[in-house]
LUMKOLSE-931662 format. One line per field, with one value per residue: x negated, y negated, z of N, C-alpha, C, O in turn; residue number from 1. Coordinates in Angstrom, 3 decimals, always signed. Example, Ala and Ser with C-alpha at 12.3 -4.5 7.8 and 13.67 -1.06 7.14 Angstrom:
BEGIN
n_X: (-13.190 / -12.850);
n_Y: (+5.690 / +2.250);
n_Z: (+7.800 / +7.080);
ca_X: (-12.300 / -13.670);
ca_Y: (+4.500 / +1.060);
ca_Z: (+7.800 / +7.140);
c_X: (-13.200 / -12.900);
c_Y: (+3.300 / -0.030);
c_Z: (+7.800 / +7.870);
o_X: (-14.236 / -13.409);
o_Y: (+3.319 / -1.138);
o_Z: (+8.465 / +8.039);
nr: (1 / 2);
This chain:
BEGIN
n_X: (-0.824 / -1.965 / -3.754 / -2.030 / -0.732 / -2.911 / -3.649 / -1.344 / -1.362 / -3.789 / -3.160 / -1.171 / -2.685 / -4.534 / -2.778 / -1.711 / -4.054 / -4.690 / -2.485 / -2.824 / -5.323 / -4.632 / -2.764 / -4.398 / -6.090 / -4.252 / -4.026 / -6.305 / -7.580 / -7.448 / -10.324 / -11.261 / -12.331 / -11.422 / -8.927 / -5.369 / -4.411 / -6.604 / -8.406 / -10.634 / -10.191 / -10.374 / -8.686 / -8.728 / -10.807 / -9.726 / -7.992 / -9.882 / -11.221 / -9.089 / -8.506 / -10.897 / -11.220 / -8.719 / -7.149 / -5.210 / -2.340 / -1.872 / -3.438 / -2.095 / +0.300 / -0.466 / -1.093 / +1.478 / +2.820 / +1.387 / +2.194 / +4.947 / +4.873 / +3.731 / +5.817 / +7.871 / +6.832 / +5.938 / +7.496 / +9.234 / +7.598 / +5.004 / +5.228 / +5.565 / +3.159 / +1.256 / +2.021 / +1.702 / -1.024 / -2.247 / -1.472 / -2.471 / -5.203 / -5.780 / -5.193 / -7.164 / -9.521 / -9.263 / -9.477 / -12.091 / -13.552 / -13.522 / -15.442 / -17.787 / -20.558 / -21.417 / -20.881 / -21.455 / -20.388 / -20.254 / -19.862 / -17.361 / -15.879 / -16.018 / -14.759 / -12.220 / -11.430 / -11.399 / -9.367 / -7.248 / -6.954 / -6.334 / -3.886 / -2.357 / -2.487 / -1.045 / +1.532 / +1.961 / +1.985 / +4.306 / +6.226 / +5.999 / +6.545 / +5.007 / +1.754 / -0.067 / -1.178 / -3.193 / -5.454 / -6.742 / -8.184 / -11.107 / -12.218 / -11.024 / -12.100 / -14.767 / -14.468 / -13.515 / -15.754 / -17.509 / -15.989 / -15.441 / -18.030 / -18.814 / -16.908 / -17.561 / -20.229 / -19.981 / -18.426 / -20.165 / -22.156 / -20.881 / -19.920 / -21.578 / -21.448 / -18.714 / -18.302 / -19.394 / -17.706 / -16.471 / -14.456 / -12.866 / -14.167 / -13.978 / -11.209 / -10.753 / -12.500 / -11.305 / -8.909 / -9.762 / -10.842 / -8.564 / -7.110 / -8.667 / -8.764 / -10.089 / -12.861);
n_Y: (+1.191 / -1.194 / -1.670 / -2.106 / -4.445 / -6.169 / -6.188 / -7.298 / -9.835 / -10.774 / -10.772 / -12.781 / -15.023 / -15.165 / -15.579 / -18.076 / -19.601 / -19.339 / -20.631 / -23.196 / -23.914 / -23.821 / -25.874 / -28.077 / -28.056 / -28.790 / -31.452 / -32.537 / -34.622 / -34.028 / -33.768 / -36.001 / -34.780 / -32.212 / -29.644 / -30.129 / -29.486 / -27.887 / -26.428 / -25.817 / -23.293 / -22.415 / -21.047 / -18.517 / -17.261 / -16.319 / -14.361 / -12.609 / -11.851 / -10.612 / -8.546 / -7.136 / -6.427 / -5.652 / -4.386 / -3.594 / -4.109 / -6.019 / -8.129 / -8.690 / -9.496 / -11.904 / -13.368 / -13.528 / -15.016 / -17.422 / -18.178 / -18.532 / -20.698 / -22.608 / -22.786 / -23.828 / -26.325 / -27.491 / -26.698 / -24.608 / -23.974 / -24.138 / -22.071 / -19.791 / -19.835 / -19.642 / -17.206 / -15.314 / -15.706 / -15.310 / -12.690 / -11.076 / -11.701 / -10.844 / -8.078 / -7.274 / -7.963 / -6.231 / -3.747 / -3.967 / -4.224 / -1.669 / -0.551 / -1.684 / -1.277 / -1.519 / -4.095 / -7.383 / -9.555 / -12.067 / -11.521 / -10.280 / -12.430 / -14.197 / -12.638 / -12.425 / -15.143 / -15.692 / -13.931 / -15.015 / -17.524 / -16.659 / -15.394 / -17.613 / -19.086 / -17.403 / -17.585 / -20.325 / -20.391 / -18.918 / -20.542 / -22.962 / -22.105 / -21.633 / -20.827 / -22.861 / -23.816 / -22.080 / -23.124 / -24.323 / -22.326 / -21.857 / -23.975 / -23.495 / -20.989 / -21.615 / -23.209 / -21.213 / -19.601 / -21.250 / -21.796 / -19.177 / -18.220 / -19.870 / -19.075 / -16.313 / -16.559 / -17.939 / -16.054 / -13.861 / -14.925 / -15.240 / -12.742 / -10.792 / -11.922 / -11.830 / -9.116 / -8.636 / -9.633 / -9.407 / -6.658 / -7.034 / -5.788 / -3.194 / -2.591 / -3.087 / -1.286 / +1.044 / +0.885 / +1.190 / +3.773 / +5.226 / +4.952 / +6.238 / +8.800 / +11.572 / +10.998);
n_Z: (+0.000 / +0.723 / -1.346 / -3.518 / -2.707 / -2.622 / -5.365 / -6.488 / -5.322 / -6.368 / -9.097 / -9.097 / -8.298 / -10.422 / -12.578 / -11.872 / -11.989 / -14.715 / -15.887 / -14.812 / -15.927 / -18.623 / -18.717 / -18.038 / -20.250 / -22.194 / -21.743 / -22.741 / -25.258 / -28.782 / -30.730 / -33.336 / -35.621 / -35.560 / -36.182 / -35.571 / -32.224 / -31.507 / -28.954 / -26.128 / -24.870 / -22.164 / -20.400 / -21.372 / -20.143 / -17.791 / -18.744 / -19.828 / -17.501 / -16.107 / -17.904 / -17.788 / -15.055 / -14.056 / -15.976 / -18.972 / -18.914 / -16.717 / -17.764 / -20.156 / -19.035 / -17.845 / -20.139 / -21.214 / -19.225 / -19.423 / -21.985 / -21.577 / -19.820 / -21.542 / -23.345 / -21.705 / -21.045 / -23.427 / -25.551 / -28.047 / -30.285 / -29.216 / -27.346 / -29.028 / -30.478 / -28.437 / -27.312 / -29.451 / -30.193 / -27.663 / -26.867 / -28.988 / -28.792 / -26.164 / -26.316 / -28.170 / -26.737 / -24.547 / -25.825 / -26.854 / -24.487 / -23.506 / -25.025 / -24.216 / -24.119 / -26.651 / -27.434 / -26.370 / -23.624 / -24.698 / -27.415 / -27.177 / -26.189 / -28.388 / -30.376 / -29.220 / -29.221 / -31.973 / -32.787 / -31.346 / -32.599 / -35.201 / -34.760 / -33.987 / -36.346 / -38.042 / -36.919 / -37.343 / -40.160 / -40.689 / -39.422 / -40.833 / -43.338 / -45.533 / -46.883 / -46.601 / -44.242 / -43.734 / -44.706 / -42.640 / -41.509 / -41.875 / -40.331 / -37.850 / -37.317 / -36.937 / -34.663 / -32.960 / -32.794 / -31.359 / -28.973 / -28.082 / -27.669 / -25.549 / -23.605 / -23.329 / -22.481 / -20.016 / -18.633 / -18.629 / -17.024 / -14.523 / -13.929 / -12.456 / -9.867 / -9.363 / -9.157 / -6.706 / -4.752 / -1.509 / -0.579 / -2.878 / -5.061 / -4.155 / -4.285 / -6.979 / -8.167 / -7.226 / -8.623 / -11.284 / -11.108 / -10.393 / -12.727 / -14.656 / -13.787 / -12.087 / -11.319);
ca_X: (+0.000 / -2.843 / -4.300 / -0.976 / -0.558 / -4.080 / -3.572 / -0.255 / -1.855 / -4.807 / -2.440 / -0.546 / -3.739 / -5.060 / -1.740 / -1.679 / -5.276 / -4.559 / -1.516 / -3.449 / -6.338 / -3.912 / -2.200 / -5.503 / -6.511 / -3.256 / -4.233 / -7.483 / -7.273 / -8.117 / -11.337 / -10.816 / -12.811 / -10.857 / -7.511 / -4.455 / -4.237 / -7.820 / -8.801 / -11.769 / -9.777 / -10.864 / -7.799 / -9.061 / -11.691 / -8.883 / -7.554 / -11.037 / -11.420 / -8.005 / -8.694 / -12.074 / -11.119 / -7.399 / -6.594 / -4.478 / -1.016 / -1.950 / -3.969 / -0.983 / +1.254 / -0.980 / -0.897 / +2.911 / +3.138 / +0.830 / +3.055 / +6.194 / +4.562 / +3.587 / +7.163 / +8.615 / +6.259 / +5.639 / +8.490 / +9.278 / +6.427 / +3.873 / +5.461 / +5.292 / +1.726 / +0.541 / +2.351 / +1.064 / -2.483 / -2.661 / -1.288 / -3.450 / -6.535 / -5.907 / -5.269 / -8.479 / -10.537 / -9.137 / -10.042 / -13.545 / -14.132 / -13.707 / -16.655 / -18.666 / -21.963 / -21.720 / -20.626 / -21.662 / -19.272 / -20.196 / -19.203 / -15.953 / -15.286 / -15.876 / -13.719 / -10.939 / -11.095 / -11.045 / -8.056 / -6.284 / -6.719 / -5.649 / -2.500 / -1.705 / -2.338 / +0.051 / +2.782 / +2.105 / +2.358 / +5.710 / +7.056 / +5.954 / +7.177 / +4.045 / +0.400 / -0.959 / -1.873 / -4.369 / -6.609 / -7.424 / -8.888 / -12.558 / -12.525 / -10.634 / -13.061 / -15.944 / -14.071 / -13.448 / -17.131 / -18.038 / -15.221 / -15.651 / -19.397 / -18.780 / -16.148 / -18.364 / -21.418 / -19.558 / -18.018 / -21.382 / -22.879 / -20.196 / -19.538 / -22.234 / -20.929 / -17.352 / -18.392 / -19.859 / -16.744 / -16.102 / -13.150 / -12.307 / -14.741 / -13.464 / -9.884 / -10.865 / -13.106 / -10.283 / -7.958 / -10.365 / -10.955 / -7.222 / -6.675 / -9.448 / -8.557 / -10.769 / -14.155);
ca_Y: (+0.000 / -2.350 / -1.887 / -2.682 / -5.824 / -6.912 / -6.354 / -8.233 / -11.167 / -11.138 / -11.107 / -14.089 / -16.051 / -15.282 / -16.192 / -19.500 / -20.205 / -19.398 / -21.681 / -24.488 / -24.206 / -24.086 / -27.226 / -29.047 / -28.102 / -29.513 / -32.881 / -32.984 / -35.067 / -33.299 / -34.575 / -36.445 / -33.890 / -30.869 / -29.528 / -30.390 / -28.435 / -27.120 / -26.583 / -24.933 / -21.940 / -22.054 / -20.082 / -17.170 / -16.672 / -15.591 / -13.144 / -11.720 / -11.309 / -9.668 / -7.371 / -6.407 / -5.927 / -5.144 / -3.545 / -4.190 / -4.636 / -7.306 / -9.160 / -9.065 / -10.241 / -13.268 / -14.009 / -13.810 / -16.128 / -18.647 / -18.530 / -19.062 / -22.041 / -23.473 / -22.994 / -24.725 / -27.678 / -28.060 / -26.317 / -23.289 / -23.752 / -23.850 / -20.737 / -18.777 / -19.824 / -19.117 / -15.785 / -14.522 / -15.795 / -14.730 / -11.229 / -10.476 / -11.882 / -9.982 / -6.686 / -7.037 / -7.987 / -4.981 / -2.688 / -4.135 / -3.978 / -0.222 / -0.226 / -2.776 / -0.986 / -1.881 / -5.510 / -8.178 / -10.405 / -13.172 / -10.966 / -10.079 / -13.763 / -14.710 / -11.846 / -12.836 / -16.490 / -15.584 / -13.287 / -15.991 / -18.501 / -15.998 / -15.231 / -18.919 / -19.428 / -16.596 / -18.203 / -21.605 / -20.108 / -18.515 / -21.693 / -23.946 / -21.472 / -21.386 / -20.478 / -24.018 / -23.975 / -21.199 / -23.961 / -24.628 / -21.128 / -21.997 / -24.861 / -22.802 / -19.911 / -22.265 / -23.556 / -19.959 / -19.177 / -22.080 / -21.577 / -17.797 / -18.131 / -20.496 / -18.187 / -15.123 / -16.944 / -18.213 / -14.791 / -13.069 / -15.537 / -15.059 / -11.340 / -10.126 / -12.458 / -11.327 / -7.711 / -8.584 / -10.200 / -8.395 / -6.002 / -7.101 / -4.745 / -1.917 / -2.369 / -3.050 / -0.004 / +2.063 / +0.792 / +1.782 / +5.201 / +5.799 / +4.936 / +7.198 / +10.159 / +12.040 / +10.351);
ca_Z: (+0.000 / +0.800 / -2.689 / -4.351 / -2.252 / -3.085 / -6.819 / -6.753 / -4.961 / -7.352 / -10.328 / -8.892 / -8.312 / -11.787 / -13.415 / -11.528 / -12.523 / -16.174 / -16.203 / -14.487 / -16.948 / -19.862 / -18.595 / -18.117 / -21.655 / -22.987 / -21.509 / -23.476 / -26.623 / -29.851 / -31.400 / -34.663 / -36.676 / -35.360 / -36.558 / -34.453 / -31.228 / -31.193 / -27.551 / -25.801 / -24.484 / -20.830 / -19.737 / -21.849 / -19.136 / -16.843 / -19.423 / -19.924 / -16.159 / -15.813 / -18.766 / -17.338 / -13.691 / -13.677 / -17.025 / -20.087 / -18.580 / -16.015 / -18.664 / -21.038 / -18.202 / -17.709 / -21.445 / -21.336 / -18.328 / -20.034 / -23.112 / -21.019 / -19.328 / -22.716 / -23.873 / -20.813 / -21.001 / -24.745 / -26.537 / -28.669 / -31.139 / -28.328 / -26.796 / -30.045 / -30.805 / -27.279 / -27.168 / -30.503 / -30.033 / -26.383 / -26.858 / -29.907 / -28.208 / -24.984 / -26.764 / -28.757 / -25.682 / -23.779 / -26.654 / -26.933 / -23.162 / -23.370 / -25.766 / -23.803 / -24.362 / -28.033 / -27.664 / -25.161 / -23.229 / -25.655 / -28.598 / -26.840 / -26.115 / -29.757 / -31.049 / -28.647 / -29.693 / -33.394 / -32.853 / -30.846 / -33.667 / -36.318 / -34.339 / -34.062 / -37.767 / -38.583 / -36.460 / -38.050 / -41.549 / -40.683 / -39.060 / -41.912 / -44.481 / -46.616 / -46.418 / -46.666 / -42.966 / -43.709 / -45.041 / -41.376 / -41.036 / -41.695 / -39.201 / -36.626 / -37.062 / -36.349 / -33.294 / -32.203 / -32.544 / -30.273 / -27.747 / -27.651 / -27.134 / -24.224 / -22.726 / -23.063 / -21.719 / -18.637 / -18.017 / -18.394 / -15.913 / -13.245 / -13.767 / -11.317 / -8.609 / -9.183 / -8.736 / -5.313 / -3.820 / -0.514 / -0.697 / -4.235 / -5.898 / -3.672 / -4.853 / -8.435 / -8.491 / -7.006 / -9.736 / -12.483 / -10.878 / -10.475 / -14.112 / -15.440 / -13.307 / -10.878 / -11.072);
c_X: (-0.871 / -3.418 / -3.269 / -0.731 / -1.709 / -3.991 / -2.462 / -0.694 / -2.901 / -4.158 / -1.811 / -1.552 / -4.293 / -4.047 / -1.662 / -2.897 / -5.192 / -3.601 / -2.121 / -4.495 / -5.688 / -3.330 / -3.300 / -6.020 / -5.535 / -3.389 / -5.437 / -7.083 / -8.051 / -9.107 / -10.889 / -11.216 / -12.267 / -9.402 / -6.619 / -4.360 / -5.469 / -8.268 / -9.907 / -11.388 / -10.277 / -9.986 / -8.047 / -10.072 / -10.886 / -8.390 / -8.687 / -11.320 / -10.350 / -8.155 / -9.835 / -11.858 / -9.792 / -6.777 / -5.733 / -3.158 / -1.062 / -2.472 / -2.887 / +0.082 / +0.823 / -0.818 / +0.570 / +3.312 / +2.593 / +1.713 / +4.376 / +5.981 / +4.418 / +4.959 / +7.976 / +8.122 / +6.070 / +6.545 / +8.287 / +8.044 / +5.206 / +4.004 / +5.068 / +3.807 / +0.908 / +0.784 / +1.605 / -0.458 / -2.962 / -2.554 / -2.306 / -4.862 / -6.758 / -6.017 / -6.641 / -9.564 / -10.475 / -9.749 / -11.570 / -14.226 / -14.348 / -14.977 / -17.743 / -20.142 / -22.389 / -21.598 / -20.762 / -20.400 / -19.139 / -19.510 / -17.718 / -15.231 / -15.047 / -14.768 / -12.334 / -10.504 / -10.687 / -9.645 / -6.956 / -5.938 / -5.992 / -4.172 / -1.727 / -1.505 / -1.189 / +1.400 / +3.011 / +2.546 / +3.827 / +6.608 / +7.117 / +6.613 / +6.276 / +2.661 / -0.551 / -1.745 / -3.115 / -5.630 / -7.392 / -8.324 / -10.398 / -12.939 / -12.176 / -11.575 / -14.349 / -15.658 / -14.036 / -14.845 / -17.720 / -17.327 / -15.436 / -17.045 / -19.449 / -18.056 / -16.971 / -19.594 / -21.064 / -19.170 / -19.230 / -22.147 / -22.215 / -19.846 / -20.259 / -21.724 / -19.517 / -17.356 / -18.780 / -18.874 / -16.342 / -14.664 / -12.612 / -12.861 / -14.264 / -12.111 / -9.935 / -11.463 / -12.105 / -9.280 / -8.518 / -10.491 / -9.597 / -6.790 / -7.384 / -9.206 / -9.381 / -11.972 / -14.655);
c_Y: (-1.259 / -2.689 / -2.569 / -4.146 / -6.689 / -7.190 / -7.334 / -9.658 / -11.656 / -11.538 / -12.491 / -15.224 / -16.258 / -15.935 / -17.687 / -20.224 / -20.356 / -20.508 / -23.057 / -24.874 / -24.535 / -25.496 / -28.284 / -29.176 / -28.894 / -31.020 / -33.433 / -33.475 / -34.235 / -34.235 / -34.852 / -35.474 / -32.468 / -30.828 / -29.771 / -29.191 / -27.623 / -27.454 / -25.586 / -23.531 / -21.494 / -21.016 / -18.665 / -16.482 / -15.817 / -14.292 / -12.133 / -11.075 / -10.259 / -8.394 / -6.501 / -5.733 / -5.266 / -4.230 / -4.313 / -4.820 / -5.924 / -8.437 / -9.627 / -9.854 / -11.690 / -14.026 / -14.393 / -14.985 / -17.456 / -19.109 / -19.114 / -20.479 / -23.022 / -23.778 / -23.960 / -26.162 / -28.318 / -27.574 / -24.946 / -22.994 / -23.401 / -22.459 / -19.660 / -18.689 / -19.250 / -17.623 / -14.942 / -14.526 / -15.102 / -13.220 / -10.557 / -10.545 / -10.937 / -8.516 / -6.362 / -7.020 / -6.715 / -3.815 / -2.774 / -3.898 / -2.490 / +0.240 / -1.253 / -2.514 / -1.401 / -3.379 / -6.264 / -8.954 / -11.587 / -12.700 / -10.753 / -11.421 / -14.353 / -13.961 / -12.225 / -14.203 / -16.472 / -14.998 / -14.239 / -17.001 / -17.886 / -15.768 / -16.535 / -19.358 / -18.649 / -17.187 / -19.519 / -21.382 / -19.710 / -19.721 / -22.740 / -23.391 / -21.325 / -21.174 / -21.672 / -24.222 / -23.093 / -21.942 / -24.382 / -23.483 / -21.316 / -22.870 / -24.176 / -21.643 / -20.460 / -22.660 / -22.311 / -19.447 / -19.950 / -21.797 / -20.165 / -17.566 / -18.718 / -19.603 / -16.962 / -15.421 / -17.189 / -16.911 / -13.917 / -13.613 / -15.255 / -13.603 / -10.658 / -10.629 / -11.950 / -9.889 / -7.590 / -9.177 / -9.115 / -7.933 / -6.004 / -5.966 / -3.367 / -1.613 / -2.259 / -1.721 / +1.120 / +2.063 / +1.471 / +3.297 / +5.877 / +5.940 / +6.025 / +8.634 / +10.451 / +11.217 / +10.511);
c_Z: (+0.000 / -0.578 / -3.577 / -3.980 / -2.739 / -4.585 / -7.203 / -6.446 / -5.963 / -8.673 / -10.223 / -8.947 / -9.717 / -12.722 / -13.148 / -12.087 / -14.040 / -16.591 / -15.938 / -15.534 / -18.295 / -19.847 / -18.719 / -19.547 / -22.512 / -22.817 / -22.276 / -24.862 / -27.637 / -30.523 / -32.834 / -35.777 / -36.569 / -35.820 / -35.340 / -33.514 / -30.882 / -29.776 / -27.231 / -25.330 / -23.126 / -20.150 / -20.235 / -20.935 / -18.163 / -17.476 / -19.542 / -18.569 / -15.853 / -16.642 / -18.249 / -15.988 / -13.356 / -14.727 / -18.009 / -19.672 / -17.768 / -16.912 / -19.640 / -20.278 / -18.025 / -19.024 / -21.636 / -20.448 / -18.862 / -21.183 / -22.614 / -20.480 / -20.490 / -23.314 / -23.029 / -20.872 / -22.369 / -25.858 / -27.164 / -29.529 / -30.296 / -27.717 / -27.804 / -30.373 / -29.653 / -27.110 / -28.195 / -30.353 / -28.769 / -26.349 / -27.776 / -29.332 / -27.034 / -25.376 / -27.352 / -27.687 / -24.846 / -24.543 / -26.677 / -25.591 / -22.917 / -24.067 / -25.481 / -24.098 / -25.759 / -28.288 / -26.346 / -24.812 / -24.180 / -26.937 / -28.368 / -26.770 / -27.498 / -30.488 / -30.530 / -29.143 / -31.164 / -33.529 / -32.377 / -31.944 / -34.854 / -35.994 / -34.422 / -35.508 / -38.406 / -38.185 / -37.196 / -39.496 / -41.636 / -40.400 / -40.170 / -43.171 / -45.683 / -46.022 / -46.408 / -45.372 / -42.882 / -44.150 / -43.806 / -40.912 / -40.895 / -40.500 / -37.890 / -36.299 / -36.468 / -34.903 / -32.411 / -31.873 / -31.367 / -28.953 / -27.205 / -27.081 / -25.734 / -23.223 / -22.341 / -22.220 / -20.255 / -17.945 / -17.704 / -17.190 / -14.566 / -12.950 / -12.591 / -9.966 / -8.331 / -8.697 / -7.259 / -4.315 / -2.824 / -0.697 / -2.120 / -5.086 / -5.453 / -4.304 / -6.364 / -8.870 / -8.300 / -8.153 / -10.972 / -12.315 / -10.974 / -11.925 / -14.930 / -14.995 / -12.087 / -10.479 / -9.672);
o_X: (-0.545 / -3.551 / -3.597 / -0.542 / -1.502 / -4.236 / -2.622 / -0.428 / -2.893 / -4.557 / -1.905 / -1.303 / -4.495 / -4.417 / -1.558 / -2.779 / -5.581 / -3.874 / -1.955 / -4.546 / -6.148 / -3.396 / -3.136 / -6.347 / -5.940 / -2.915 / -5.573 / -6.323 / -9.171 / -8.765 / -10.219 / -10.507 / -12.603 / -8.724 / -7.070 / -4.245 / -5.388 / -8.483 / -10.106 / -12.233 / -10.578 / -10.491 / -7.623 / -10.183 / -11.313 / -8.371 / -8.471 / -11.624 / -10.661 / -7.952 / -9.746 / -12.269 / -9.734 / -5.954 / -5.553 / -2.882 / -0.340 / -1.998 / -2.776 / +0.690 / +1.655 / -0.446 / +0.868 / +4.066 / +3.256 / +1.954 / +4.868 / +6.826 / +4.927 / +5.222 / +8.688 / +8.909 / +6.042 / +6.385 / +7.329 / +7.512 / +4.463 / +3.011 / +4.330 / +3.262 / -0.019 / -0.138 / +0.950 / -1.096 / -3.965 / -3.456 / -2.937 / -5.616 / -7.810 / -6.844 / -7.213 / -10.441 / -11.514 / -10.460 / -12.255 / -15.361 / -15.266 / -15.524 / -18.509 / -20.899 / -23.573 / -22.156 / -20.238 / -19.456 / -18.031 / -18.666 / -16.904 / -14.098 / -13.996 / -13.931 / -11.386 / -9.330 / -9.742 / -8.829 / -5.863 / -4.766 / -5.125 / -3.311 / -0.581 / -0.473 / -0.447 / +2.308 / +4.129 / +3.396 / +4.522 / +7.631 / +8.169 / +7.173 / +6.736 / +2.444 / -1.753 / -2.859 / -3.992 / -6.742 / -8.562 / -9.141 / -10.938 / -13.862 / -12.934 / -11.816 / -14.951 / -16.498 / -14.471 / -15.077 / -18.354 / -17.978 / -15.597 / -17.217 / -20.054 / -18.543 / -17.066 / -19.961 / -21.756 / -19.544 / -19.305 / -22.723 / -22.909 / -19.506 / -19.597 / -21.585 / -19.170 / -16.497 / -18.526 / -19.180 / -15.922 / -13.768 / -11.955 / -12.105 / -14.155 / -11.888 / -9.241 / -10.993 / -12.050 / -8.851 / -7.821 / -10.272 / -9.470 / -6.174 / -6.772 / -9.427 / -9.382 / -12.047 / -15.730);
o_Y: (-2.256 / -3.862 / -3.504 / -4.987 / -7.807 / -8.315 / -8.115 / -10.577 / -12.822 / -12.523 / -13.288 / -16.259 / -17.392 / -16.753 / -18.482 / -21.337 / -21.389 / -21.242 / -23.977 / -26.023 / -25.422 / -26.218 / -29.274 / -30.273 / -29.587 / -31.783 / -34.646 / -32.806 / -33.798 / -35.372 / -34.029 / -35.362 / -31.611 / -31.855 / -29.633 / -28.044 / -26.737 / -28.619 / -24.620 / -22.638 / -20.315 / -20.185 / -17.705 / -15.256 / -14.733 / -13.248 / -10.933 / -9.884 / -9.157 / -7.291 / -5.273 / -4.588 / -4.412 / -3.380 / -5.525 / -5.961 / -6.862 / -9.570 / -10.820 / -10.773 / -12.597 / -15.199 / -15.465 / -15.857 / -18.488 / -20.306 / -20.093 / -21.353 / -24.141 / -24.903 / -24.811 / -27.101 / -29.544 / -27.994 / -24.230 / -21.884 / -22.476 / -21.743 / -18.732 / -17.596 / -18.468 / -16.867 / -13.963 / -13.473 / -14.387 / -12.544 / -9.574 / -9.573 / -10.305 / -7.787 / -5.309 / -6.156 / -6.171 / -2.993 / -1.761 / -3.422 / -2.105 / +1.294 / -1.640 / -3.462 / -1.609 / -3.882 / -5.828 / -9.008 / -12.056 / -13.410 / -11.014 / -11.541 / -14.942 / -14.579 / -12.336 / -14.402 / -17.155 / -15.507 / -14.262 / -17.291 / -18.526 / -15.930 / -16.561 / -19.936 / -19.193 / -17.280 / -19.801 / -22.116 / -20.123 / -19.904 / -23.332 / -24.142 / -20.929 / -21.326 / -21.484 / -24.745 / -23.332 / -21.441 / -24.754 / -23.667 / -20.953 / -22.549 / -24.259 / -21.352 / -19.836 / -22.470 / -22.344 / -18.919 / -19.368 / -21.582 / -19.981 / -16.808 / -18.135 / -19.399 / -16.617 / -14.633 / -16.710 / -16.687 / -13.308 / -12.843 / -15.051 / -13.276 / -9.998 / -9.847 / -11.672 / -9.495 / -6.561 / -9.222 / -8.029 / -8.742 / -5.045 / -5.263 / -2.460 / -0.510 / -1.434 / -1.103 / +2.048 / +3.124 / +2.242 / +4.038 / +6.956 / +6.938 / +6.655 / +9.572 / +9.667 / +10.780 / +10.012);
o_Z: (-0.644 / -0.928 / -4.308 / -4.859 / -3.211 / -5.021 / -8.141 / -7.220 / -6.355 / -9.294 / -11.157 / -9.564 / -10.149 / -13.565 / -14.083 / -12.601 / -14.584 / -17.541 / -16.739 / -15.973 / -19.015 / -20.841 / -19.432 / -20.000 / -23.445 / -23.659 / -22.440 / -25.561 / -27.373 / -30.851 / -33.457 / -36.777 / -37.387 / -35.844 / -34.203 / -33.947 / -30.031 / -29.440 / -27.968 / -25.394 / -22.941 / -19.395 / -19.591 / -20.947 / -17.766 / -16.825 / -19.375 / -18.500 / -15.399 / -16.134 / -18.272 / -15.795 / -12.471 / -14.388 / -17.890 / -20.045 / -18.104 / -16.824 / -19.919 / -20.825 / -18.052 / -19.022 / -22.163 / -20.880 / -18.766 / -21.338 / -23.176 / -20.672 / -20.425 / -23.737 / -23.562 / -20.760 / -22.479 / -27.004 / -26.870 / -29.495 / -30.625 / -27.582 / -27.475 / -30.527 / -29.867 / -26.803 / -27.839 / -30.382 / -28.790 / -25.854 / -27.386 / -29.380 / -26.929 / -24.827 / -27.069 / -27.716 / -24.472 / -23.965 / -26.534 / -25.553 / -22.194 / -23.743 / -26.363 / -24.308 / -26.022 / -29.262 / -25.321 / -25.601 / -24.438 / -27.483 / -29.254 / -27.236 / -27.753 / -31.146 / -31.307 / -29.455 / -31.558 / -34.297 / -32.942 / -32.181 / -35.449 / -36.859 / -34.873 / -35.850 / -39.224 / -39.012 / -37.627 / -40.000 / -42.564 / -41.060 / -40.414 / -43.970 / -46.754 / -44.820 / -46.217 / -45.402 / -42.052 / -43.983 / -43.902 / -40.009 / -39.850 / -39.753 / -36.923 / -35.128 / -35.595 / -34.023 / -31.260 / -30.786 / -30.487 / -27.930 / -25.998 / -26.127 / -24.834 / -22.110 / -21.163 / -21.347 / -19.356 / -16.794 / -16.638 / -16.422 / -13.570 / -11.814 / -11.791 / -9.026 / -7.183 / -7.907 / -6.633 / -3.123 / -3.225 / -0.942 / -2.522 / -5.756 / -6.277 / -4.802 / -6.958 / -9.824 / -9.107 / -8.603 / -11.632 / -13.273 / -11.553 / -12.303 / -15.793 / -15.761 / -11.139 / -9.330 / -9.340);
nr: (1 / 2 / 3 / 4 / 5 / 6 / 7 / 8 / 9 / 10 / 11 / 12 / 13 / 14 / 15 / 16 / 17 / 18 / 19 / 20 / 21 / 22 / 23 / 24 / 25 / 26 / 27 / 28 / 29 / 30 / 31 / 32 / 33 / 34 / 35 / 36 / 37 / 38 / 39 / 40 / 41 / 42 / 43 / 44 / 45 / 46 / 47 / 48 / 49 / 50 / 51 / 52 / 53 / 54 / 55 / 56 / 57 / 58 / 59 / 60 / 61 / 62 / 63 / 64 / 65 / 66 / 67 / 68 / 69 / 70 / 71 / 72 / 73 / 74 / 75 / 76 / 77 / 78 / 79 / 80 / 81 / 82 / 83 / 84 / 85 / 86 / 87 / 88 / 89 / 90 / 91 / 92 / 93 / 94 / 95 / 96 / 97 / 98 / 99 / 100 / 101 / 102 / 103 / 104 / 105 / 106 / 107 / 108 / 109 / 110 / 111 / 112 / 113 / 114 / 115 / 116 / 117 / 118 / 119 / 120 / 121 / 122 / 123 / 124 / 125 / 126 / 127 / 128 / 129 / 130 / 131 / 132 / 133 / 134 / 135 / 136 / 137 / 138 / 139 / 140 / 141 / 142 / 143 / 144 / 145 / 146 / 147 / 148 / 149 / 150 / 151 / 152 / 153 / 154 / 155 / 156 / 157 / 158 / 159 / 160 / 161 / 162 / 163 / 164 / 165 / 166 / 167 / 168 / 169 / 170 / 171 / 172 / 173 / 174 / 175 / 176 / 177 / 178 / 179 / 180 / 181 / 182 / 183);
């Protein structure tokens, strides 16, 4: 019971952090040379953490909560873009984390950012009704490279400290062992 309570509390804290970071990002003005809505993706750090330490479902839950918050504060378009980009990005990061020996956290961060932007572009193309928005793809891919590198670098830097949090690593390790089986 203690483990379940801990995981629920951790999920709540991570969801709140992701929403707060998402909100703070929405306050940042877009640079003149970037496409509309391009942001650094700081809240993706939370998704990467949740995917790494808690698993796929909690990470997807955080992506869904971020999308709902975007929808409540910025409307339906923001909800759809956040949902599509966040879910695709989270699913890809979860898949890549399982093969972490082949790809670094920076590579996972970049792949997640690229997938997030591609998901948003797909939603934009559907909403606009034509593929003209795909012209933003090269610029958004460059933005994803930069943002994903930053996300992966920060996560790689804090990962060892996160593993040493008293009690947290015990519960997280138990979660991963429970999921894999006997170990």
